N, C-alpha and C positions, 0 to 999 in steps of 0.2 A: 546521438540515441546511439549504443553500441553493447557490445559484449567483451568485458577481459576476467584473466586468469594468470598466475599464474603459482613458480615454485622458490622458497626461498632456501639457499640448506649454507652449514654453517661448513664446509670445505665444497671444494669446487667437484660436481658431480655431471654424470651425465644419463643421460634414460635412454630406454630402446624407442625407435621413430615412433613404434605403433601405439604406446603412452600417450606423446603428444600428439599425434594427431589423433586424437580417439578423444582429447580434451577440447583440441580445436573442431573438431567433428557438431561435439555438443555444445556450442555456441553459434553453431553460422547462422541458425534464426537469429539470433544479435545484431548479426551484421554483415549479410550477406554481400555490402557492396566490394568490400576487402577486404585482406588481412594485414596482420603483420606481426612481429615475431623480435623479441632482442635477446642475446643472451651476453649475460655480464658478469667477470672476476674479472680480480683482481691487476693492472694491466693489460686487459683487455676485452676489446664492445663491437661486440658485430649486435645490426640490424639488418631485417630485410623482410621481404614477403615470404620466404620462404615459415620452414622452423629452426632452420640454420642448425650445424651439427656443431662436437665437443663437447668437450667441461665448461659447465658452467656453477656462481652462488647464484645467479638468480638469474631467472627467467620472465618473460614478459610475452603476453600475447597478448593481442589488441584485435575484433572484429569490426568492423567500422559500417554502421548504415548512414550513407551521407545526407546527414539536414542540415547544416552549415556550414556552406565554403565545398563544396562538389566540387575542386578543382584536388591535385598533387597533394596542393600546402598543406591542406585539412588531414594527412596522412598521421599514422600515430601506430607504434611510438612517436612520440614527438619528443625531439632534446631540444634544450637550450644552447647558442651556436659554439661555447666552450665546454660541450659534453659534462656539464657536471651533471646538470638536471636533466631528468627521464622521465615521464607519462607516459600513462595511459588510461583514461577514465570515458566514462559512462555516463548521458549524459544531458545538461543545456546550462551555461551557464548565459542567462537572462537578459540581467544587462553590463554585456558582454561588450555594448555601443560602447554605454558611459565608463566605464572599467580601464577599457582603450584609450580613448581622451586622456584619464590622469596618468596613465602610466607612460602614456609620450608626449607629456609633461615634465612628468619623471626620468624622461632621457630616454626610455625606450622604444625601438625600432622595430616593427612586424613586417614580414612578407608574406600572412595569409590574410583570412576576410575570420578567420574560423574563431572561435571560442575556447578551442585547448588553446593554444598559442597565446589569449591574453590569460587565457587560467592559468599557465605556465611562469609567464610574467609574475601576475600577478603573487602566485605560490614565492618566486623569489624574490621580491622588493617585500612585500606584507609579512613572510612566513610563519608561523601562529596565529597574528591575526588577519589572516585571510577572508576567515571565516564572515566576520561581521561584516564582508564587504559584497559577500555573495549572493546574488537574489538566482536560486538557480536549484534545481533536481540534478544531484550529481554523487557517483561515488566513482575514485581515482583514488590509484596509489603512484608517487613520487619516490623515485630514486636518489639518494642524494650520493653521489660515487664519491664525494670529498668528506665526507662525513662515514660514506660508509654505512647507510639508513634506508630503511623503506617506510614511505608513513600511507597508511589507509584511513579515506574519508571518506562519509558518507553525512546525505543533507540532511536537516535542521530534522525529516519529521521522515526520512530512510524512504520516498518517494523509489531511490533505485537500491537495486539491491548487493550485499556482497557477506559474502557466506567465506569462511575460514575453517581450517583442519591442521589437528597433527598428524603428522601423518608419514611412516619412515623415509621416507623422500627427504625429511624438509616440514617448515610450513610451508602450506598451500594457500589459496584463497581465489575465489573466480563471482564473478556476474549471479548464477547458479549453482544447485548442488548439482545437477549430476553430473557437472566436468568435475569433482570431487571426485564424487561412485568410482572414475574411473582412476585415480589413481592408486596403485593396490595399493594393501597393509589395512586401507582404513575399514576400519568394521560399521557391518550397516543395523545397527543394533538399536531399537525403540527406546526414547526418553517416556520414561514411567509417567513425571510430571507432566509434563507437557502434552499425552496422552489423555489422563485425567481428565484438564480442562479443557482439552477437546469435544472427549467426549460425552462430559458434565454440559458446560458452557456456549462450550460451540466455538471457543477461543484458543488463538494462535499468534505464534511472530511477534509477541511484545519481547523485550528482553533479548538476553545471546542467545538462546537457549533455540532449539528450531525440533524438531520430531526424530530430528536422528542423535542420539546418544553424540557421537563423535563431532559430529558437525555444528559449529556454531556461525551467527549473524554480527556483524560491527555493527550496534545499537546507534538509534537516529541519531543527530549531533556528536557522531564521537569522533575521534580519531582513535589509532593506533598504531603507536611505532617498536618501532626493532632495529634494535644491530645487527650487520651483515657478520658481524665478530659473534655473536649470540643472539640467535634469531628465535631460541625457546623462550626468549622472556620478554617477550613483549607485553606494551604496559596501554591499556587503555584508559583517554580519557574523555568528557564531553566540553563542548566548548559553547552548548548554549543547553539551557531547558526554558519551560514556558509558566512564566513571571503569574505570581496570581497577588502581587502587590499592589495594593493602591485602586483606588476606585476613580475613573474618569467625571467632575468636576463640566463635561461639557452640558450643555442642553437636548435634548432628543430630538431637533431640528436640527444643530447642529453638527451631533453627532453622525445621523443617518446620509448628511452631505461630504463631511469626514470621508466613510465608508467609503462610498460613491467614490470620491476622488480614488479613494487605495483600492478597489475593485477594478475599475475602469485604466488604472494604469496598469493593473497587475492582465490585463485580459490583454492590456496595448505590446506589452514585452514577450507576453507570452503566442505571439502569432507570428513570431520574429524565425525569419525562417525563408530556403534558397528553394523548399518545393512546397507544394501545395495543401492548406489545412484544412483540415475536416474536423465535427465534432461530433460526439454521440449527443441527441436527443431523448430523456425519455418524455420528454411534458410537463416534468413536476418543477418545482421554482428553480432548481436549480441547473440544471443544465439548458433552460429555457433562456436566465439570467447569461447564462456565457452566449449563447444565438445571439440572441437581442443587442446584446453589448458587441461582438463581431462588426453584426452591422453598423450599428450606429460607431464608431473607430472606426473603419473599413469605407463605409458610403456607400453610396448604388451603386457603384461601378464592381466593389469585391462581392466575387461569385461565393458564393458557402453551398459547400456540400453536408449535409445532415445526416448521421445514420442512426435508424430507431425499430427498436425491437418491439412490435406490436400483438399482445399477446390474445390468442382465444378463448380466452373466460373473460365474462364480462366485471369479474370484482376483479382483473389485473387491464381490463385496458386503457388505456389511454390516449386513444388515437387521435381522442379529437381536441384532446389539449396539443397534439404532434401539430394537428394541421390548423391548430388556431396562431403556435409561432408561426407554422411556418408562411403562413396569407400573411401576416406582419411582419415576418424578415424578409420574404423572396426568396426565403433558402430553397436549392434542390433537393428533396427528400428523398432517402433512399429506406423502405419498409420490408423489415424482416421478422415472418410465420415461420412460427418451428411448430414442425408436429413428435409425437413422444415417441415412435419411431427413430427420429434424428438422432435425440440423446440416446441411446441406448445404442446404438452404431458408430455415434463420437464420446460415447463416454472413457475406452479407455484415451483415446487423444487425449481427452482434457486432462485425466489424470497423470497422463507424463510429462503432458508439460506445467501441471501446478509442481510436482515433485513431491506435494505436501497434505496432506489432505484440508478440504475444505467445506463454505457452512454450511452451502445451497445448491439447490439447478438453478439459482439465479447466475453461479455462475457461468454455464454452457450460455444461459443468453447471450450473458457478453465477451464468452469469443467469440461466438458466431456474428455479433455488430463489429467489433475487429477483420473478422473474415470476409464480412461482406465492403467495410471500406476500404482493406488490401487488394480485392479482387474490384474497385474501381480506384485504383494507383494513386489510391493515396498512405502517404506515410505519412502524416502528422498528424492528430488529434487533439481537440480539444478537451475535456470533461466538468463533470463540475464535482468529482471524488473530496470529501472533505468536508462538503458545507456543511452539510448535514450535526457533524462533530464542534466546527466554530462556531455553527447560530444558533445550535441549541434544535435540531429538529427532530429530538430519539422521545418515545414515551418514556425515558428514564430521566431525561431532561428538566421533565414536564415535570417527575416524581420531586428531581432534588431541587424544583423550586419549591414544590407546597414544603419541602423539607425546610428551606431555608427560612418560610415565613413563619413555622415552628418554634424552630431556636429562638427567633428573633420575637415571641411571643405577639405576634401582629397577627391578633386573632379575626377581627373583622374583615380583613383584606382575605386571608384564607378561607372565612369563609364561602366570599364571593366568589375566592378563584375557582374552590373546589364546587358553585353550584357551573358556572361558566366551561370548566374541563369537561362537567359534567355530560352539559351540552354537546358536548364538540365530538369527543371519546364516548363516555361513559367514565366514573372513577373507578369503577372496583381494580381496576387492573396499576392505572398510579396509585391508587392508595397503598396496596400489596409495594408495587417498586419502591415506593416510598421506604420503606421497612430498611431497607441498604444504607439508608443514613439517618435512620431515630435509632436505629438498633441499634445498642454499642457492637463491637468484632462480635465479644466473647459470648452473645447472644443469639449470633446469626442463625446458627445451626439447628438451635428447637425451634427458632422463627419460619425454619426452611423448610421442617418437616410441618411445622404448624398448617400452615398452607401447600401444604401437597409436593413439594417440590425438598426433597431430600438430598442431604446433599451424593447422597450415597446412592443410587435406583440401584432397583431389584436384580435387573438386568448387569448391572458390575458386578466386577468380582473385586469386592473390596479388601480381600484377604491378598488378592496379589498385586496389591499396589501398597499396601500398607510393605508384604514384603520386602519391596522395592523401597521404602523409606517416605513410600507418598502417603501421606491424611490427608479422606476426604475437607477440603474450606471452601469458605464463598469466597467468592472472587473479592475485593481488597473494598471495602465499606469506610465512607466517609463521616465521618461521625464530629462533624465540621458547623460554624455556625454560615460559612459560607458552599454546603453544597452541589450548588448549579456551580461554581470557578472551579472548585475541588473536580467534579465532574467532568468537565469540558478537557482540562488537564490528563485524567486518564485517557478518555477518550479516546485525547491526539497521542498518545504514548504505550497505553495499554492496553484498551480493549479492541475497539473498532478501526479503527484508522490502520493500524498496523500492517494488520489481515487485509483488509480492501486491500491496503497499495500491495501487496502481493500478489493478489489476487488477480490484479489488473495487470501488475507488468509481465508477468507470464502471460496473460492474455492476449495482448497487445503482442509483445516483441515472441511470442510464437509466429505469430502474423507479420513479424518487423515493421512494427506499428510504434513508433515514437508516441505514448499518449501525454498529455500536460493537463495539471493539477493546478490552474488560475487562482483556485481560492488557497492555495496551502505557501505562501509566503509569512516571512515570522513577522515583515510589518504585519500584514492583517494581525495576524490570529493574535501580535498583542495588545494589539487594536481593540480590539472584540472582548479579550481576558480582561482587561481594564473598564470594561461597562459594569455597569448596576444589572441586575438581575430584570430589571422591567423594563431597560433595555432590549432585552435579548428575548427574553417571554413576557405577553401582556399580561394584567390583567384579570384581563377576561378569559387569558389560555395559549392564546395564539402566536407561534411556532413564529420565531426567522421575523421578529415583526421587526426591528433594524433595517436590515434587508427588503423588504417588502417596501418599506419607508424609504430607501436607497434607491431605490429600482421605478419607484413612480416616476410615469415618462420614457419608460424604459421598457418593463414587460407587458404587454398585454393585462389587461384588468382586468380579464378572464382568469390571466394563470395567478398576478400579484396579490387577489381573493383566497386563492384556491386556502379551503377551510381543510379538505381531504390529504392527508399519504398516504401513498400506494408505495411508496419503493419502486427500485426496481427488482418489482417481483415477478417471480412465474408462477402457472400453476404444478405446483411440485406435488398437490397428495396427487394429482392425474395420471401425472408422467408419472410414479412410485408405481401407479398400477399397473406401468407394461413392464418395470424393471422389479415387480416383486419376487419373479419366477428367479432373478438373478441374483435376486438377496437371497434368497433361499437357500439354490445353490451355491454361495461364497460363504455362508458360516453354517455350512457342511463339518469341515474343518476350521473349525472354533478355532477361533486367536484363544489364549487363554486367560486374558482380562473382562472375558464376556463370564455369565452363568447361563447356561444351557437351559437349564426349564425354561423359568422366564424370559429368555430371550427367546424362543423357539414360542411361546404362549404370545409374543410382543407379535411376531411377524403373520401370528395365523389373525391377527384381530382387524379386518382389514373395514371394519364399521369403523373403527377408531383411526383411520388411515391420516384425516385432516388432522385428528390431534395430536398424534406422533411424528408426523414428516419430515420434523425436522432431525427425533432422536435418529429415528429407521435409514433417514440420509449418513449422519455420519457414519451409521452403522456398518451401512454399505459399503462410503469410502472408507473407511477404517480400512477395511477386510481389502478392496481391490488394491489402494494403494497399496497397504506390504505384498502386496504377492505382487507390484509391479514393480515393485524396487528391492524386491526381495530381503524383507526387512527380517530382525531378529528379536523374537521376545522374549527368548531366553534368558 
């Protein structure tokens, strides 16, 4: 796990030392254990621990967080023996042990025990087909000095980040946005389309755009190729996408057994590390399954250290569920409680760590959990991120399941499903949410207005957005016979997962911690996408049905039978009351995308703070982000 950055120019060039030093400084938290750099131009190559001197066509920078092979042999940038290929790599290849054996049989010899050397050999041996063999989270850049080309790649789910930008210096890339902002000539202008989707829906991070108009991200499951002789002609291609073809014919019991095998195998390889591994534990189904699987795989001798945020609001308090898992797993638990004034004092640090707006104050609780883990000497954490997306744990999945029954004309089953969902959760919210699947996209706008969710709330200045080519629009709707699988795929690549992975990466890496997510492997996801709807959501509305069945005998029974869902929630409205004065101060210099009178009325309505807390947070966050990074709205 590391931080990477680089610059490519179509002619040999040099830079002031201060610029590269600032880029390096802004990556240090991602890899405080070591540093390496490479300068290349035709006929000349330099590598070392400093930043080097002299003109270059390609500059590669690497900051190392040592997890696998802690010795000198794991240092980067890493090169092949013939000096043709050079790599900088951020992430982990979890199946590197198996790949190494296969490559050794093909004649490769290794001098380290690192997954980086295995990845470099795999790229050389399998070339464009290497991605179908990798299980891991990764963002890497591969320089080929013979073909004079550069390849940038990102893992199938975008767990590890990779941003790029066109600057006067040439083509630049980095693991995070702030190192790119250190380069001269990059304008810090807001992207109006992304600003709209953030303010209206709380969604960010999908596709290749960012909140910065001049900075893009390499989408998940994509590679970018460019020639050193024409770096302005970069081409992006996709090597994997979630498949929606075909439905499994496995019986429910067989499907549960197959899922259990896949999940346990994923946890097993995610535990590979040369440093201690801990785990986040919220008390919910997903993180509890990770901790209990670690115990099952590691046996009684494995020391498990779990880290838990405990809310002081009874509506969000999951401490009894945490304690249940701790009793059964024998884990050593470290609990975190947060006072509202701590949110206020740390908010600017959190804004800078994320570098783009985020959706709620729960990101602060996650930030503090990773901070606590680092203070306890942990460098690797396992987490349940991605489970809700692939196992249908959100209300919109319940709504998509309902819509699927409507499309298929299964009236009796639909009535029984509605009755069950109403007993579990109340059915009105699910009915409204089903409208995004049942109502054709052309009628989504009137539908939103009818239920009191207009595409353009009165506090947003629609004229400002339209002047910049952004028309108010609903999120994507799937008017199809299989809305549940379409919603699963959408959550994986567009709506929820991309932004949650960004939040987790920044919150963990700002504390120099590698966070691993065993629910996210292509084998696991493709298996789940191929299951019938009622294997994922029961006819009685039980979510994550196959997971509950698969974890029998592993999860404590009270956890497996939980029907409530709290999620990783914080008392946001109460925390915002401590921040209201700051919210009001921030909007004195109103961003031009807001309408002053309705916004100030919203800020004065303390009685409706619970109802408006998500909107108020996004408004505050947008102001704080714009100020912290000097973002232009012109």
